Every structure is written in C-alpha cells, then in structure tokens.
C-alpha positions in Angstrom: -14.9 -2.0 -12.6 -12.0 -2.5 -14.9 -12.4 -2.9 -18.4 -10.2 -5.3 -19.7 -8.6 -7.0 -23.2 -7.2 -10.5 -23.0 -4.7 -11.2 -25.7 -3.3 -14.8 -27.1 -3.3 -16.5 -30.2 -3.7 -19.5 -28.7 -8.0 -20.0 -28.6 -8.2 -22.2 -25.9 -5.8 -20.2 -23.3 -7.4 -17.0 -24.5 -11.0 -18.7 -23.6 -9.7 -20.1 -20.4 -8.4 -16.2 -19.6 -11.1 -14.4 -21.0 -13.6 -17.2 -18.5 -11.6 -16.2 -15.5 -11.2 -12.9 -15.9 -15.3 -12.2 -16.6 -15.6 -14.3 -13.6 -14.0 -11.5 -11.3 -16.2 -8.8 -9.7 -13.7 -6.0 -10.5 -13.7 -6.7 -14.0 -16.9 -4.8 -15.3 -16.1 -5.8 -19.3 -13.6 -8.0 -20.8 -12.8 -8.8 -24.6 -10.4 -11.2 -26.2 -8.0 -10.4 -29.1 -6.4 -13.8 -31.2 -3.2 -11.6 -31.9 -0.9 -8.1 -30.8 -1.7 -6.4 -34.4 -5.9 -7.5 -33.5 -4.8 -5.8 -30.0 -3.6 -3.4 -31.3 -6.4 -1.6 -33.3 -8.4 -2.4 -30.5 -6.1 -0.2 -28.0 -5.9 2.6 -30.8 -9.7 2.9 -30.2 -9.2 2.8 -26.5 -6.6 5.9 -26.8 -8.9 7.8 -29.1 -11.6 7.5 -26.3 -10.0 8.7 -24.5 -9.8 7.5 -20.0 -13.5 8.4 -19.8 -14.8 7.4 -23.0 -16.9 4.4 -24.3 -14.0 2.2 -26.0 -11.4 3.0 -23.1 -9.3 0.0 -21.9 -7.7 -0.3 -18.5 -5.9 -3.2 -18.8 -4.3 -5.8 -21.0 -3.7 -9.2 -20.1 -0.9 -9.9 -22.4 0.7 -12.7 -24.1 4.3 -12.8 -25.0 5.3 -15.0 -27.8 3.0 -14.7 -30.9 3.6 -14.6 -34.5 4.4 -11.3 -35.7 3.9 -8.2 -33.1 5.1 -10.3 -30.0 3.5 -9.0 -26.5 6.8 -7.1 -25.6 6.9 -5.2 -29.0 3.0 -4.2 -28.4 4.0 -3.2 -24.7 6.9 -0.9 -26.2 4.9 0.9 -28.1 2.0 1.5 -25.4 4.7 3.6 -23.3 4.4 5.8 -26.3 0.9 7.4 -25.1 0.3 9.8 -22.7 -2.3 7.3 -21.2 -2.0 3.7 -22.1 -3.7 0.9 -20.5 -2.1 -0.9 -18.1 -0.7 -4.1 -18.8 -0.2 -7.5 -17.0 1.7 -10.3 -19.2 0.2 -13.7 -18.9 2.9 -16.2 -19.7 4.5 -20.1 -20.0 7.8 -18.4 -20.0 9.6 -17.1 -16.8 12.6 -15.6 -18.9 10.8 -12.3 -19.8 10.1 -11.0 -16.3 12.6 -8.5 -16.3 12.1 -7.0 -19.3 8.3 -6.6 -18.7 9.3 -4.8 -15.4 11.2 -2.3 -17.5 7.9 -1.7 -19.6 6.2 -0.8 -16.0 4.0 -4.0 -16.7 1.6 -4.3 -13.4 2.1 -8.0 -12.8 3.8 -11.1 -14.4 1.9 -14.1 -14.6 3.3 -17.5 -15.2 0.9 -20.1 -17.1 -0.9 -22.2 -16.4 -2.7 -19.6 -15.2 -4.9 -20.3 -11.5 -7.5 -18.3 -10.6 -6.1 -17.1 -7.2 -2.9 -15.7 -9.0 -4.8 -14.1 -11.9 -6.9 -12.7 -9.3 -3.9 -10.9 -7.5 -2.6 -9.4 -10.9 -6.4 -8.0 -10.8 -6.1 -6.4 -7.7 -3.0 -4.7 -8.2 -4.5 -3.7 -11.3 -7.4 -1.9 -10.0 -5.3 -0.3 -7.5 -3.8 1.4 -9.8 -6.9 2.4 -11.5 -8.1 3.3 -8.4 -11.2 1.3 -9.6 -11.7 -0.5 -5.9 -10.1 0.1 -2.3 -7.2 -2.5 -1.4 -8.4 -5.9 -0.5 -7.0 -6.8 2.5 -4.4 -9.7 2.7 -3.3 -11.7 5.7 0.1 -11.0 6.9 3.1 -12.8 4.9 5.0 -16.1 6.5 7.9 -14.3 8.1 9.5 -17.5 7.7 8.6 -18.5 4.4 8.3 -16.4 1.1 6.2 -17.6 -2.2 8.2 -18.4 -5.2 6.4 -19.2 -8.7 7.7 -22.1 -10.8 5.6 -23.3 -13.7 2.3 -22.0 -12.5 2.8 -23.7 -9.1 3.0 -21.4 -5.8 6.2 -22.8 -3.2 7.3 -21.4 -0.2 11.0 -21.4 -0.1 12.4 -20.9 3.6 13.9 -17.8 4.3 16.5 -19.6 5.9 17.7 -21.4 2.9 18.0 -18.2 0.9 22.3 -17.6 0.8 21.9 -13.8 -1.3 19.2 -12.1 -3.5 20.2 -10.6 -6.3 18.7 -7.8 -7.8 17.0 -7.3 -11.5 15.1 -4.2 -11.5 11.9 -4.2 -9.2 12.2 -7.5 -9.5 14.8 -9.7 -6.8 16.6 -12.8 -7.5 16.5 -15.4 -4.8 19.6 -17.8 -4.6 19.9 -21.4 -2.8 21.6 -24.4 -2.6 19.3 -25.8 -4.9 18.7 -23.0 -7.3 17.2 -19.3 -8.1 14.0 -17.6 -7.9 12.5 -14.7 -9.2 9.9 -12.6 -7.2 8.3 -9.3 -8.0 9.9 -7.6 -5.1 12.4 -4.5 -4.5 15.7 -5.6 -3.2 14.9 -2.6 -0.7 12.1 -3.9 0.4 13.7 -7.6 1.1 16.7 -5.2 2.9 14.1 -3.6 5.1 11.9 -6.8 5.7 14.6 -9.4 6.7 17.4 -7.2 8.8 16.5 -8.7 11.7 17.1 -12.6 10.0 20.9 -11.8 9.6 20.5 -10.1 6.2 22.8 -7.8 5.1 23.3 -5.2 2.2 26.6 -5.6 0.7 26.1 -3.8 -2.7 23.7 -2.2 -4.6 22.7 -5.2 -6.0 23.1 -7.6 -3.7 21.8 -8.6 -0.2 23.5 -11.6 1.9 22.7 -13.6 5.0 25.6 -13.3 7.2 25.2 -17.2 8.4 26.0 -17.9 4.9 28.9 -16.2 4.4 31.7 -18.9 4.3 35.0 -16.4 3.5 35.7 -12.6 3.9 38.7 -11.9 1.1 40.7 -8.8 1.0 42.6 -8.5 -2.1 44.4 -5.3 -3.0 42.4 -3.0 -1.7 38.9 -4.8 -2.5 36.7 -6.5 -0.6 34.8 -9.7 -1.5 32.6 -12.5 0.2 32.3 -16.6 -0.9 28.6 -17.2 -0.5 26.9 -20.4 -1.8 30.3 -21.3 -3.8 29.7 -17.5 -5.8 31.9 -14.9 -5.1 30.5 -11.3 -4.4 32.6 -8.0 -4.6 31.7 -5.9 -1.6 31.0 -2.2 -2.4 33.0 0.3 -0.6 30.8 2.3 1.2 29.3 -1.3 2.7 32.5 -2.9 3.4 33.3 -1.8 7.1 29.7 -2.3 8.4 30.1 -6.0 6.6 33.0 -6.5 8.7 32.1 -5.5 12.1 29.0 -7.3 11.6 31.0 -10.4 11.1 33.6 -9.4 13.6 30.7 -9.3 16.3 29.0 -12.4 14.9 32.3 -14.2 15.2 
C-alpha cells in the first residue's frame, strides 16, 4: 500500500486529487499540502523517518506552477537525497514534460485529472515501489497510439505519423496536423513500428518511409524531406535508408 502526499496550491484541485487518490485501493494513506514549502517540511519528516519509518512517504503527486518554490524546484531538491519518494507531476501545462523526465518523474498527468489516467500513474508508482504485482492491461491497438491533450485522450492513427523525435524518455509524434508528446522511449517505438515501415535515421529521429518526400545529398551529407521538414540522416544510417528506399521504389 502506497503512502502518498498530494501537493497543490489551489484548494479545489487539491481536494479533488485527495478524493481520487483515497479511492484507489493501492493507496494506503494520503495527505495534502497547499504549497511546496509545506510539502518539503512533510517530506523532510519522511526522509528522517527512513523508508520503513512511521512518517515515510512512497510517492508525491506534485503540481508544478505554485507561488514561491514550484514543483520542479521541489523535485530537484529531492534528487539530492539517497531514498526520496517517487514523484508524479499533476499539472495543467504540457510544456514541462521533458524537464519532468530529467528529474526522474514516474509520470506526468495533465489536468483536468481523470480517474483512469490517475490510476495509471498510481500503477506505475506501485510497480516501482514493488507495492503490488503488475496489473494486466489490454494489448495496445497496433493501428493507433493514445495521446493526451488537455486532459482528453485521443487515439492518433499510426499511419498519420510522419516522424518521431526523441525527447529524453519521451517521444514527440509529428503529423501533418501537429505534434503530440508521449511517455514512450524512441527505441520502444522503433521496435514496435519497424514492421510498419518506420526506420531510424538518427539517434533522435524515427521516420515513416511512406512519408519521405525527398532524399537529398549535399557535400557528403544526407537528409530527407518529411512532412515539409528537412531531417539530417546520420552516416551510420544513410546506407540502410538508401537501400530501403530503393527497394520500396
């Protein structure tokens, strides 16, 4: 059973988060804090108590934009401790996801918080803490990938994705209509979508062969035009890409 702390300076948001967490059977206890300073005092007690102590905490559900010390600042402080609680960011802003990954966040939940999405964050925290066996989930739809936008989950057709850009442990999916950030490493998508015609052209880019409009050679450098964007091809991937395009032609 996880011991949790929820941190949000907006009282209605904090109360909703506390309600949702307390209803999850994997949460043994949950407390609330109205700002990062109050949360830090509570976390200091937990750290002094030790992982098995009476005041221990397993996971902190943390808002980002708060007055004074914000959520990212608090998470940075926690990285300096030997056994800090896990961190799940709960925020209305998508823009901080990469920074959250750099701070080893377990998950990044967008507001308004949905019960199902928060349950997934709890599951990830429980797995990392070893508090509960893995809960089986259904196989993902191979033709679509779920993305979150403003608290709503949408299912993007894989065939619409022109290329994928690595951003730490996240990946940004590019389509003709925009881009979406997902918490999946590029290497995972490369393996999952290889049979669908996606190929690695650079350590940071995975492209769909069917969306390559041009292959360009200039003074020994290779690039491709994908969805109106020119992407560099690394030397180690250039020959394989040319061979694949020739076979496809």
